C-alpha positions in Angstrom: -33.4 -27.0 21.0 -31.5 -23.9 22.4 -27.7 -24.0 22.0 -25.6 -22.7 24.8 -22.5 -20.6 24.4 -21.0 -22.5 27.3 -19.5 -26.0 26.7 -21.0 -28.9 28.6 -19.0 -31.5 30.4 -19.6 -33.7 27.4 -18.3 -31.0 25.0 -15.1 -30.7 27.1 -14.7 -34.4 27.3 -15.1 -34.7 23.6 -12.5 -32.0 23.1 -10.0 -34.0 25.1 -10.8 -37.2 23.3 -10.4 -35.4 20.0 -7.1 -33.8 21.1 -5.6 -37.0 22.4 -6.8 -38.9 19.3 -5.3 -36.3 16.9 -2.3 -34.7 18.6 -0.6 -33.9 15.3 -3.3 -31.3 14.7 -2.4 -29.4 17.8 1.1 -30.2 18.9 4.1 -29.0 16.9 7.7 -27.9 17.7 6.6 -24.3 18.1 3.8 -25.2 20.6 6.1 -27.5 22.6 8.9 -24.8 22.7 6.6 -22.0 23.5 4.9 -24.0 26.2 8.4 -24.5 27.6 8.7 -20.7 27.6 5.4 -20.4 29.4 6.8 -22.9 32.0 9.9 -20.7 32.1 7.7 -17.7 32.9 6.1 -19.7 35.8 9.6 -20.5 37.1 10.7 -16.9 36.8 7.7 -15.7 38.8 7.9 -18.3 41.6 11.5 -19.2 42.2 13.6 -17.3 44.8 17.0 -16.0 43.8 16.2 -15.8 40.1 18.4 -12.9 39.0 19.4 -14.6 35.7 15.8 -15.6 35.0 14.6 -12.1 35.8 16.8 -10.7 33.1 15.1 -13.0 30.6 11.6 -11.8 31.6 11.3 -9.1 28.9 12.5 -11.5 26.2 10.0 -14.2 27.3 7.2 -11.6 27.3 8.0 -10.4 23.8 8.3 -14.0 22.5 5.0 -14.9 24.1 3.3 -11.8 22.7 4.5 -12.6 19.2 3.3 -16.2 19.7 -0.2 -15.3 20.9 -0.8 -12.5 18.4 0.7 -14.5 15.5 -1.3 -17.6 16.3 -4.6 -15.6 16.4 -3.8 -13.8 13.2 -3.0 -17.1 11.4 -6.0 -18.9 12.8 -8.3 -16.0 11.8 -6.8 -16.0 8.3 -7.5 -19.7 8.0 -11.1 -19.3 9.3 -11.9 -16.5 6.9 -10.2 -18.1 3.9 -11.3 -21.7 4.2 -14.5 -21.7 6.4 -16.9 -22.1 3.5 -15.1 -25.3 2.3 -14.2 -26.9 5.6 -16.0 -25.2 8.5 -15.3 -27.7 11.2 -11.5 -27.8 10.6 -11.2 -24.0 10.4 -13.2 -23.6 13.6 -10.9 -26.0 15.3 -7.9 -24.0 14.1 -9.5 -20.8 15.3 -10.1 -22.2 18.7 -6.5 -23.4 18.8 -5.4 -19.8 17.9 -7.5 -18.4 20.7 -6.0 -21.0 23.1 -2.5 -20.0 22.1 -3.4 -16.3 22.7 -4.7 -17.2 26.1 -1.6 -19.2 26.9 0.6 -16.3 25.9 -1.4 -13.8 27.9 -1.1 -16.0 31.0 2.7 -16.1 30.5 2.9 -12.3 30.2 0.6 -11.9 33.2 2.9 -14.1 35.3 5.9 -12.0 34.1 4.2 -8.6 34.6 5.7 -7.8 38.0 9.2 -8.4 36.5 8.6 -6.2 33.5 8.0 -2.9 35.2 10.8 -0.3 35.4 12.8 -1.9 32.6 15.1 0.4 30.5 14.7 1.0 26.8 17.8 -1.0 26.2 16.3 -4.0 28.1 13.3 -3.9 25.8 15.4 -3.5 22.7 17.5 -6.5 23.7 14.4 -8.4 24.4 13.0 -7.6 21.0 16.3 -8.5 19.3 16.4 -11.9 21.0 12.7 -12.6 20.4 13.2 -11.8 16.7 16.2 -14.3 16.6 14.0 -16.9 18.3 11.1 -16.5 15.9 13.4 -16.3 12.9 14.8 -19.7 13.9 11.4 -21.1 14.6 10.0 -20.0 11.2 13.1 -20.5 9.0 14.4 -23.8 10.5 11.5 -25.5 12.2 8.6 -24.0 10.1 5.5 -24.7 12.2 3.4 -27.4 10.5 0.2 -25.3 10.8 1.7 -22.9 8.3 1.0 -25.6 5.7 -2.8 -25.8 6.4 -4.6 -26.4 3.1 -1.3 -26.2 1.1 -0.6 -22.5 2.0 2.9 -23.1 3.4 4.8 -21.0 1.0 2.4 -18.1 1.1 2.3 -18.1 4.9 6.0 -18.5 5.2 6.6 -15.6 2.8 4.2 -13.3 4.7 5.8 -14.2 8.1 9.3 -13.7 6.8 8.4 -10.3 5.4 6.8 -9.4 8.8 9.9 -10.5 10.7 12.1 -8.5 8.3 9.9 -5.5 8.9 10.1 -6.0 12.7 13.9 -6.4 12.4 14.2 -3.2 10.4 12.2 -1.4 13.0 14.4 -2.9 15.7 17.5 -1.6 13.9 16.0 1.9 13.7 15.2 1.8 17.4 18.7 0.8 18.2 20.1 3.6 16.1 18.0 6.2 17.9 19.0 4.7 21.3 22.7 5.1 20.4 22.1 8.7 19.4 20.8 9.6 22.8 
């Protein structure tokens, strides 16, 4: 039998049955909040008279970028590290990471017309606010998928180090902006 790279209707139906039968595997506070941000991106792009929402477009774009890239990195780490022991579960996590990346890319694509011509300060503020958002997400809400196969502490430590590095870079960028 020849396997197809494209899912059949049965495959897609099975995915929805699995998703709705096991929502705790896919839906967490981070997913819900970031999906809300994606919906915010849709509102920013379609509502008239959206000056306040337009100001938030760079921040939404940075948050979504961190979300998409971070989800893909974590799901890839899970796939590489645990695939030999639990191939099915790791593949599901990887597909979920790809889905989050696509969701983030759609959000940024919707925001794209509102991102052009922004000042350096706009982007620095966007990055500062995005770092605050993700620090809260990670430190307070800690996404449950960090704990996949008991690796919560290790993933949390790596993510906090990465956020600290990004915050340090952000401070340096602010300092150079003030010097200009």
